[in-house]
C-alpha positions, 0 to 999 in steps of 0.5 A, spaced: 905 877 919 900 881 914 893 881 915 893 879 908 897 872 909 892 871 914 887 872 910 889 867 904 889 860 908 884 854 905 880 851 909 875 845 907 868 843 910 864 837 908 857 839 908 851 834 909 846 834 904 839 836 907 834 831 906 840 825 905 840 819 911 842 821 918 846 815 918 850 816 912 848 822 909 851 825 902 856 830 904 859 836 899 866 839 900 867 846 900 873 850 900 873 857 903 877 862 907 876 862 914 881 868 914 876 873 910 871 872 915 872 879 919 868 882 925 866 887 920 864 882 915 859 879 922 856 885 923 853 886 916 852 878 915 847 880 921 845 887 918 843 883 912 838 879 915 834 876 910 836 881 904 839 875 900 843 879 895 847 882 900 847 875 903 850 872 897 855 879 896 858 877 903 858 870 902 863 871 894 869 873 898 869 867 902 868 861 898 873 858 893 870 852 891 865 847 892 863 840 889 856 843 886 854 842 879 848 844 875 845 841 869 847 845 863 840 848 859 839 848 852 836 854 849 829 852 850 830 851 858 831 843 857 836 839 860 842 837 855 845 832 859 851 835 860 853 838 867 857 844 869 861 846 875 858 851 879 862 857 880 863 861 887 860 867 884 854 870 886 850 868 879 851 861 882 851 862 889 844 865 888 842 857 884 844 854 891 838 852 896 838 857 903 837 850 907 844 849 904 847 855 904 845 855 912 848 849 913 855 851 910 855 857 914 854 854 921 859 849 918 864 855 916 864 859 922 864 854 927 870 851 924 872 858 926 871 858 934 876 856 939 874 849 942 870 850 949 874 850 955 875 843 958 868 840 962 864 845 957 862 839 953 859 834 956 858 829 950 866 829 949 865 832 941 870 837 939 866 840 936 862 847 939 856 848 938 852 854 936 851 859 931 856 866 931 851 869 926 844 868 924 841 864 918 838 868 912 832 865 914 831 867 921 832 860 923 835 857 927 841 852 926 839 844 928 844 844 933 841 851 936 834 846 937 837 840 940 842 843 944 
């Protein structure tokens, strides 16, 4: 199998919206290509640190689509009442709050890790914890803080 075939598969994650109810959080779906997340990209994300432009440029090839809209503004900056779907291009990624992007990265990378060895997960959940990459803000994920 060619590497290009591995990169083309699309996966969907549902990212909880920060600040919504913990019992029933609002979620946004994000489609991404896990095969585009290579060790080279992981190294570049680690090197990017707080460099938001580098982080956005690294996320752009991973993202395929998402359920995020933005208000359409008139020439004076006033909302027109219309909305448009945000693209996954750099200009639109920059409009998304870092707290959401951090949660999204954590879920995306979490879904790429192999399941833990039998007996390693005492809570009985099949979801691995921790994070492969630091967040742009340099903070730890909620999973890391609570685990």
